[in-house]
N, C-alpha and C positions, 0 to 999 in steps of 0.2 A: 504494501498500500503507500502512495507517495505521500508527502508531505502535504504538498494542496488536499487531498482529498481527506486525512487526518484533522487537518484542521476546521473543513467542513463538517467533517463531523462531530467533533469535538463543540463546535458552534451549537449544532444541533442538539446537542445531549446534555450540554452543560449550562448555555446561556439562556434560555428561555424560561415560561411555564409553556404549559399547552395552550392556555387561552391566548397568550402573547402571539405566539406561532399562529393560531387561527385567524386572530385577528388583522395581523401583518399579510396573511395570506390573503384575504379579502380586501382590503383597502391598498395592495402593492400594484394597483394596476394603474396604467395612464387615466381613463377616464375618470377614476376616484381622485387624481393626483389633479386633472383638470378641472374637476368640478371643485374641489378645496381650494384652489389656486384663483379661480375667477373673479371673488369678491376683492382680493387683497388685489388683482390686479384694475378691476374697474375704478378703486377709489385711489390709486398712486397717482399722485402728482407727477412722477417722472414717467408714466405708463401712458403718454399722449403722443400723437393720436391712438385711441383705444384699437378701432378698427385696426389700422396697418398693423399696429406691434403685436396683436394675437395672431393676424394673419402670418407674420413673419414667423412668431414662435411655431406656430403648428408648421410651415413649411420647414424650417429647419430643423424640428422634430421627427417629421417623415422624413427628409434627406439622410438622415444621420440612421433613421431606423434601417429604413434600406440598403446604408453603408455598410451596419453592421451586420445584415442579413448575407450581404455577398461575403464579408469577413468571414462568419459561424460557414457556410459551404466552403469555402475556400481551404480554412483552417481542419474543419472537421473533427472537432475534440468532441467525445461522447460525454452525454449529463452525470453526472454523480449519480442523480434518483436512479438512472437505469445501474448502472454496476452496485449500488450502495442497496437499494430496496426492491431490485429485481422488477419493475414496473417497465415498461415500453411504450411508448407515446405514440400512436397512430401518425400523425401528423408529423410531415416530413422536414418543413421547418423549425418544430420542435424538438428534434434529437441533438440537436448542434449545441454547444455551451460556451463556446471563448468565441468572444466576448458576450457579458451579460448585456443584453437589450435593453433592460429594464435599467440596468445602472448606468449605461452608456444615453439613453434617453431622459433620466432625471437631471443626470449630470448638464446636458446640452440646455435645458430648460431653466435650471437654476444659474447655469453660467450665463448665461443670458440676463435674467432677471438680475443677476447683483451685479456685473461688468457694465451691460447696456442699459439699464432701466434702476441703476443705483439701488436697489432693493437689500435689505439687510441681509448680511453674508449668515445671520439664521437661519434663510432658507434652504442651507444646504445640509440641515438637520433631515429634509425630505429625501435627499438623493442616497445617505446614509440608511435610513429606512429603508429604503426600495432593496440596497446592497446586503442588509440584512434580513430583509426579508427572503431573497431569492438563497442563501443560505440556509435559514433557517427549514427552506422546503426543499434542502437537496438539490435545488435545480440546477446549483451550479458552483463550482469549486472556486477558492477564495480569490485565487489567480483571475476568474472569469470576473467575478465584480470588480476588481482592481483594474483589470485590463479594459471592463466598458468606462468606468469612470475617468482612465486616461485616453479613451477613443472619445466620450462625449467633451473633455476640458479640450481637445485638441479642437473636433467639430465646433464646440462653444467658442470657442479662440475666433476661428476664421467667420462664425454666425455673429460676432459680436462687431467685428472688422464690417462685415457686410451691412450690419445694422447702421454704423457709425457713415457710412459711405452714401447709403439710402436715408437716411434723416440728412444729411448735409446737402442733398442733390434737389431731393423732393418735399421736405416737410418744413 
């Protein structure tokens, strides 16, 4: 057993209670994150104009997600869920684990919120919870989550540069 799998199993067995694991499993979805963040976006003074900024966030997250899917298929690393729990998911897009799309997508959104729209760095807690949730469900190895955060930060940095350009030219 490699170190990566050992860390994932240790986190699953020692970190949370069963109720926390179930809770994070339910809220650890993009649409839930989106619903939670919308009121903050709407009332933010730096998230102007709302429609442009929201569209930009959605497009950046979508493009990042497609890039991560391409990486997953290229790298083709199996999920720990398959090797530990013996479960096999029939969805071909769900059988690969590196990098974590949840971690990458949450990082892209949070990165843009903090560095383009001046949100408090406290919103990084969302991406941390996303990563922990993926480890608790054994959908990812520890390195998958960290890899997702790195991909998301790089993609988020490019998106911030894109937003600065768009805002300076068109808004």
